[in-house]
GULOKE-111116 format. One record per residue: x, y, z of N, C-alpha, C, CB in turn; residue in three letters. Coordinates in steps of 0.1 Angstrom, whole numbers, padded with zeros to 4 digits, always signed. Glycine has a CB too. Layout:
<sites>
XYZXYZXYZXYZALA;...
</sites>
This chain:
<sites>
-0145+0081+0203-0153+0090+0195-0168+0089+0200-0152+0087+0180MET;-0174+0100+0202-0188+0099+0207-0197+0095+0195-0192+0113+0213SER;-0209+0090+0198-0218+0086+0188-0225+0099+0182-0229+0077+0194ARG;-0227+0099+0169-0232+0110+0162-0238+0106+0149-0221+0121+0160GLN;-0246+0115+0143-0251+0113+0130-0241+0117+0120-0265+0120+0128THR;-0239+0109+0109-0230+0112+0099-0237+0111+0085-0217+0102+0099ILE;-0236+0120+0076-0243+0119+0063-0238+0107+0055-0240+0132+0055PRO;-0247+0101+0048-0244+0089+0040-0232+0092+0030-0256+0085+0033PHE;-0232+0104+0024-0222+0107+0014-0207+0107+0020-0224+0120+0008ARG;-0206+0108+0034-0194+0107+0040-0190+0093+0045-0194+0117+0052ASN;-0198+0083+0042-0195+0070+0046-0191+0061+0035-0208+0063+0053LEU;-0184+0051+0038-0179+0041+0028-0182+0027+0033-0164+0043+0024SER;-0188+0019+0025-0190+0005+0030-0177-0003+0029-0201-0002+0021LEU;-0176-0012+0039-0164-0021+0040-0169-0035+0042-0154-0017+0051THR;-0161-0045+0042-0164-0058+0044-0165-0061+0059-0154-0068+0038ALA;-0161-0052+0067-0162-0054+0082-0176-0052+0086-0152-0044+0089ILE;-0182-0063+0093-0195-0063+0097-0196-0066+0112-0204-0072+0089LYS;-0205-0059+0119-0207-0061+0133-0222-0064+0136-0202-0049+0142LEU;-0225-0076+0140-0239-0080+0143-0244-0074+0156-0241-0095+0143GLU;-0252-0064+0156-0257-0057+0168-0272-0054+0166-0249-0044+0172ILE;-0279-0054+0177-0294-0050+0176-0295-0035+0174-0302-0055+0188PRO;-0307-0031+0171-0310-0017+0170-0311-0011+0184-0323-0014+0162ARG;-0309+0002+0185-0310+0010+0197-0301+0004+0208-0324+0010+0202SER;-0289+0000+0205-0280-0005+0214-0273+0006+0222-0269-0014+0207ILE;-0271+0003+0235-0264+0014+0243-0250+0015+0240-0266+0010+0258ARG;-0244+0026+0244-0230+0029+0240-0220+0019+0246-0226+0043+0245THR;-0222+0015+0259-0213+0006+0265-0214-0008+0259-0217+0005+0280GLY;-0226-0012+0256-0227-0025+0249-0221-0025+0235-0242-0029+0248THR;-0223-0014+0228-0217-0012+0215-0202-0013+0216-0221+0001+0209LEU;-0196-0006+0226-0182-0006+0228-0176-0020+0230-0178+0003+0239THR;-0184-0028+0239-0180-0041+0242-0180-0050+0229-0189-0047+0253LYS;-0191-0049+0221-0192-0057+0209-0181-0053+0199-0206-0054+0203ALA;-0178-0040+0199-0168-0035+0190-0154-0041+0193-0167-0019+0190PHE;-0151-0041+0206-0138-0046+0210-0138-0062+0209-0134-0042+0224THR;-0149-0068+0212-0150-0083+0211-0148-0088+0197-0163-0088+0217LYS;-0153-0080+0187-0152-0084+0173-0139-0080+0167-0164-0078+0165ALA;-0131-0072+0174-0118-0067+0170-0120-0059+0156-0108-0078+0168ASP;-0129-0050+0156-0132-0043+0144-0120-0034+0141-0145-0034+0146VAL;-0114-0028+0151-0102-0019+0148-0091-0027+0142-0098-0012+0161LEU;-0089-0039+0147-0078-0048+0142-0081-0052+0128-0077-0060+0151GLY;-0093-0055+0125-0097-0058+0111-0095-0046+0102-0112-0063+0110GLN;-0098-0034+0107-0096-0023+0098-0081-0020+0096-0102-0010+0105TYR;-0073-0022+0106-0058-0020+0104-0052-0029+0094-0051-0022+0117LYS;-0059-0040+0091-0053-0050+0081-0057-0046+0067-0059-0064+0084LYS;-0067-0036+0065-0071-0032+0052-0061-0023+0045-0085-0025+0053THR;-0062-0022+0032-0053-0014+0024-0056+0001+0027-0054-0017+0009SER;-0068+0004+0030-0072+0018+0034-0064+0023+0046-0087+0020+0036TRP;-0064+0014+0056-0057+0018+0069-0042+0019+0066-0060+0007+0080ALA;-0036+0010+0059-0022+0010+0056-0018+0022+0048-0018-0003+0048LYS;-0027+0026+0039-0024+0038+0031-0025+0051+0040-0034+0040+0019LYS;-0035+0051+0049-0036+0062+0058-0024+0063+0068-0049+0061+0066ALA;-0019+0052+0072-0008+0052+0081+0005+0056+0074-0006+0037+0087ALA;+0006+0052+0061+0018+0057+0053+0017+0072+0051+0018+0049+0040ARG;+0005+0077+0048+0004+0091+0046+0007+0099+0059-0010+0095+0041ALA;+0002+0094+0070+0005+0100+0083+0020+0100+0086-0003+0093+0095ALA;+0026+0089+0084+0041+0089+0086+0048+0098+0077+0046+0074+0084THR;+0044+0099+0065+0051+0108+0055+0049+0123+0059+0047+0105+0041ARG;+0037+0126+0064+0034+0140+0067+0042+0144+0079+0019+0141+0070SER;+0047+0135+0087+0055+0139+0099+0070+0140+0096+0053+0128+0110GLU;+0073+0137+0083+0088+0137+0080+0092+0152+0079+0090+0130+0066LEU;+0105+0154+0083+0111+0167+0081+0118+0168+0068+0120+0170+0093GLY;+0124+0179+0066+0131+0182+0053+0142+0172+0051+0136+0196+0052ASP;+0151+0170+0061+0162+0161+0059+0157+0146+0058+0171+0162+0071PHE;+0146+0143+0065+0141+0129+0063+0136+0127+0049+0129+0127+0073ASP;+0129+0137+0043+0125+0135+0029+0137+0134+0020+0116+0147+0025ARG;+0148+0141+0023+0160+0140+0015+0166+0126+0016+0170+0150+0020PHE;+0166+0120+0028+0171+0107+0030+0163+0097+0023+0172+0103+0045LYS;+0149+0099+0023+0140+0090+0016+0142+0091+0001+0126+0094+0019LEU;+0145+0102-0004+0148+0104-0018+0160+0096-0022+0149+0119-0022MET;+0171+0097-0014+0183+0090-0017+0181+0075-0017+0194+0093-0007LEU;+0173+0070-0007+0170+0055-0007+0162+0051-0019+0162+0052+0006LEU;+0153+0059-0023+0145+0056-0035+0154+0055-0047+0133+0066-0037ARG;+0163+0065-0048+0172+0065-0060+0181+0052-0060+0181+0077-0060LYS;+0186+0048-0048+0194+0036-0047+0186+0024-0051+0200+0034-0033LYS;+0174+0023-0046+0165+0012-0050+0163+0011-0065+0152+0012-0042LYS;+0160+0023-0070+0157+0024-0085+0170+0019-0093+0153+0038-0089SER;+0181+0023-0088+0194+0020-0095+0196+0005-0095+0206+0027-0089ALA;+0193-0001-0083+0195-0016-0082+0185-0023-0091+0193-0020-0068LEU;+0173-0019-0091+0162-0025-0099+0166-0024-0114+0148-0019-0097VAL;+0170-0012-0118+0173-0010-0132+0186-0018-0136+0176+0005-0135ASN;+0195-0020-0127+0207-0027-0130+0204-0042-0133+0217-0026-0119LYS;+0195-0048-0124+0191-0062-0125+0183-0063-0138+0184-0066-0113GLU;+0174-0054-0141+0165-0054-0152+0174-0054-0165+0155-0043-0153PHE;+0184-0046-0165+0193-0045-0177+0200-0058-0179+0203-0034-0175GLY;+0205-0065-0168+0211-0078-0169+0202-0088-0175+0216-0083-0155LYS;+0190-0088-0170+0180-0098-0176+0176-0095-0190+0167-0098-0167LEU;+0175-0082-0194+0172-0079-0208+0184-0083-0217+0169-0064-0209ARG;+0196-0080-0213+0207-0084-0221+0209-0099-0222+0220-0078-0215ARG;+0205-0106-0212+0206-0121-0212+0195-0127-0221+0205-0127-0198ALA;+0184-0120-0222+0173-0125-0230+0174-0122-0244+0160-0120-0224ALA;+0181-0111-0248+0182-0106-0261+0193-0114-0269+0185-0091-0262ALA;+0190-0118-0281+0200-0125-0289+0212-0116-0292+0194-0131-0302PRO;+0223-0121-0294+0235-0114-0297+0234-0107-0311+0248-0123-0297LYS;+0238-0094-0312+0238-0087-0324+0247-0093-0335+0241-0072-0322GLN;+0259-0097-0331+0269-0102-0340+0264-0115-0346+0282-0105-0333GLY;+0256-0123-0338+0251-0136-0343+0241-0134-0354+0245-0144-0332ALA;+0233-0123-0354+0223-0120-0364+0230-0116-0377+0214-0109-0359LYS;+0241-0108-0376+0247-0104-0388+0255-0115-0395+0258-0092-0385LYS;+0261-0124-0387+0268-0136-0393+0258-0145-0399+0275-0143-0382ALA;+0246-0147-0394+0236-0156-0400+0231-0149-0413+0224-0158-0390ALA;+0230-0136-0413+0225-0129-0425+0235-0131-0437+0222-0115-0422ALA;+0248-0130-0434+0259-0131-0444+0259-0145-0450+0273-0128-0438LYS;+0257-0155-0442+0258-0169-0446+0246-0172-0456+0258-0179-0434LYS;+0235-0166-0453+0223-0169-0461+0223-0162-0475+0210-0165-0454ALA;
</sites>
């Protein structure tokens, strides 16, 4: 990307910082950028992961979206099945409550 002026409202601050002097030349800036691995640091951020996920999903075709829906349904069914098992194991038995109430 060529150097250019960008309005402040279009920028977002990140924790990635590059120590460079003012009025640095483009070649020196590129070297400092690659030496500090700024692009690698950015790829580790949640913003970059979210953008990559969005790009991947935008490239999906109709059948790919259908397959994704089926996988999500399978995952949801498995999660709900295990959750139900845990909920039933944690809940006291209904019959035990009624028997305790009759004795009292």
